[in-house]
N, C-alpha and C positions, 0 to 999 in steps of 0.2 A: 485272508483269515487263517490264523494258525490252527493246527489240529488240537482240539481239546481232548485230553487223555485222562484216564483214571488217575486218581490222586493216591500217591504213596505217602503213608503217614510218617512224619518225622516230628515227634512231639516231646514235650516236656513230661516229667514224671507224673504218674497217675495220682499220687497223693496231692500234688500241687493242683492238678486239674479238679480233683474232687473238692478240695477246700474252696477253690474259686467258685465252683458251682453252688456250694452250700451258701456262700456269701451272697450269691446272685439272687437268692430266693426272695429278697425284699423288693425286687423290681416292680414298678407300677405296671398296670395293664397297658397294652398297646392302645393308642387313642382311636384307631379306626376299627370298626366291627367287621368281622368276617361273615356275618349272618347271611349276606346276600350272595356269597360266592359259592360256586359248585366245586366240590372236592372230586378228585379222581375216583372213578368207580372202584370199589373194593374188590380185590382178588381178580382183577381184569388181566388179560394178556398184555404184557408190557414189552416195549423195545426201547433200548437206549441208543440214540442216534446222534449224540453230541459231536461225534467225529465226522459227520457227513450224512445228509438225508438220503433215503432210498425208500422204495415201496415197502411198507410194513408187511411182514409175513402174515399169513392167514391166522386168524384168531387173536390178533393184537387189537386191543381197544384203547390203549394209552401209549403215547410215544413222547419222549423228551428229545428236543432238538435245540440247536444253538439259536440265539435270537436273530442271527443273520439269515437263517433259513425260513422257509414258509411252513405253516402247519400242515399236517397230514389230513386231507379232506375226510370228514365224517368221523374222526376219532377225537378223543380227549387229548389235547396237546399241552405239554409242559415246556416252557421257554427257559432255556439255560442262559444264565448271566453270571459272568465272573465278577462278583460284587466286592470282593475284599482284596483283590490283587489286580495288577495290570495284565495285559496280554504279554506275550514273550518279547524280549528285547529284539528290536528291529522289525517287529510286526506292527500292523495297524492296531492302535490301542495300547501299544507298548509304552514303556517309561517315557520315551521322548514325546509322546502325545499327552502327557500329563504335566501340570504345573509341578515343578520340583519340590515346592513347599508342601505338596500333598502326598509326598512319598516318604516313608519311614527312613530315618538316617541312623547309622550306628554312631558310636562314640567319636569316630573320626570325621563325622559329617558325610560319610559315603552312603549312598542309597542301599538299603537292605534288599537283597535279591533272594528269592526262594530258589535254591540251587537245583531242585528237582525239575523246575519248569522254566527257569530263566525269566521269572515274573517279579516285578518290584512289588513290595508290600505297601498297600495304601495306609497312610497315617491317619487313623481314626481316633486319635488320642485327645482331641479337643472338640468342643461343640462346633466351633467355626470351621474346622477342617472336615468334620463329619458332614456338615451341611453342604459344603462345597463339593465334596466327593459324591454325596448322595445326589446332588443336582445333575452330575454327569452320568451317574448310573441310572437315574430316573429317565434319561433320554432313551436308554435301551429298554427300560420297562414300557415306555410309551410305544416303542417299536413293537414289542410283544403284543400289547393290547391292540394296536392298530391292525396287526396282521391276523388277529383272531385267535391267539393262544388263550388257553383257559387258566393257566397257572404259571407260577414262577419257580425255578430252581436256582436259588441264589447261592452260588458256590463259594467255598473257602471261608465259611462261617468259623471254622476251626483254625484259621490262620494264627490266632493269638497263641495257640499251643506249639507252634513251630519252634524248634531249637534256635533257629536263626533270629527269631524275634527277641529272644532273651528277656521275656517278660515286659518289654516296653509297651505292648498292647495287652490289655487285660480282658477277661471275660465280660466285665462290666462295660468296657468300651465297645466290645463286639455286639453285646445285646442292645445297648443304647442305639447304636448305628442300625442294627437289624430292625429295630422298631420303627425307625424312620422309613426304611424301605418297605417293610410289610404294610405299614399304614398307607403308603403311597400305592402299593400294588392293590390293596383292597379297594382303594378309591377308584382304581381303574377296572374293578370287577374281576380281579384275578385272585385265585387262591394262592397261598404262599407255602412252599415246602421247606422244611428244615433239612439241609444237606449235611449228613454226618453229624459230628459234634454231640455224641450221645450224652456227654457230661451235662449238657444244657437241655436235654430233652424234657426234664420235669418242668422247665420254665417256658415251654413252647407257647402256652396260651398267653402268658404275659408278653411274650415277644411277637405275638401276632402270627404264629406259625401253625398251619392247619393240618399238615400231614408230613410224613418223613420220607426222605429218599436216602437210603443208607448203602454205602459201598462197603463191601467186605465185612459186614457184621457177622457173617458166618465163619470168617477166618478163625481157625483154632487158636490163634494167638490172642484174639479179641473176644469172641463169643458174646457179641453184644445184641444180637437180634431180639432176644426176649426183653431187653431194656427198652428198645424202641416200642415194642408192643405194650409194655407197661405204661408208657407215656401216651402213645397215640392210638391205642387199641389196634384195630385192623386197618387203619388209615396209614399204611406204610408200603413202601416199594423197596425191595432188596435187590442189589446188583452185586454179583460175585464175579471174580476173575480166575478162580482156581477150582479144581474138582473138589478139594477138601472143603473149601468155603461153601460151594454149592450144595454139597451133601448136608451140611449143617443148616444152611438157610432153608433148604427144602423141607425141613422138619415143620416149618410154618407155611408150607406151600399150599395148604388147603385153606389158609386164611388170608394171605396177602399175595401181592404180585412178586414173583421171583424170576430173575433172568441171569444167565451167565453170558458175559461178553468177553471178547478179547481186550487186552489192556489198552490197545490203541483205539478201541471202538471205531474201527474202520467201516466204511459202508460195505454192504453185501456186494460181492463180486471182486473185492480187493483182496490182495494177499494177506493172510493172517486172520481173515474174518472168522468169527466164531459167535454163535448164538445158540444157547441151549435153555430149555425150561425144565421144570421139575417133572 
């Protein structure tokens, strides 16, 4: 399994994203109810372990781990799934393990690759492709449920905003696909978190998303933390990678879970490991 790392934003203009979000407001509610799922405890100690599992530090009540890992005993466990992109080129789950027809192509017919992570973009632009892609991702959700995880972290909801996508995938495509996955997750008894994508936070209920996991909302360039709170209340988890971002996010540290990690989110005991709380 490749190392899952923090996401660096390479996105289209804010005006385009905001216009898309406004248009998305007409979406119908997700078909499956989240009434029976348990959300992460609010303002609990949190640890982000998607780069490798290790014994959670004292005081941690919620942990996020990759779907290939096992849950941390006795804690609330969130299962990380890369739902909108493949794994890295050459790694298990990479582009070679996918039907080429399910990968986004550019104008020359070449597979579109996220250059920051060497991951191919999944083509969710038609209903048939969304259903086929979802079927493969649902196998990972099944794994999360079978292992005893409590919730899902479906990463790369914001893939449609990447410059490399060039508008071929829209926010409507992303939300329609997300509703397929959130409905399936709820059917498995899992809460479903919205990963980043603050532009679509107002639509979280329609998309079947129960809480937020936001990276770098405190970054001075973005200052988005309050927007997540406006949409989700205190059902939010903030992850920062810089001291400046952490300082801003900690303004809300008396309400929500906040943690600073190293960008490679390496396990404790490895070089570069960093974990701080407010």
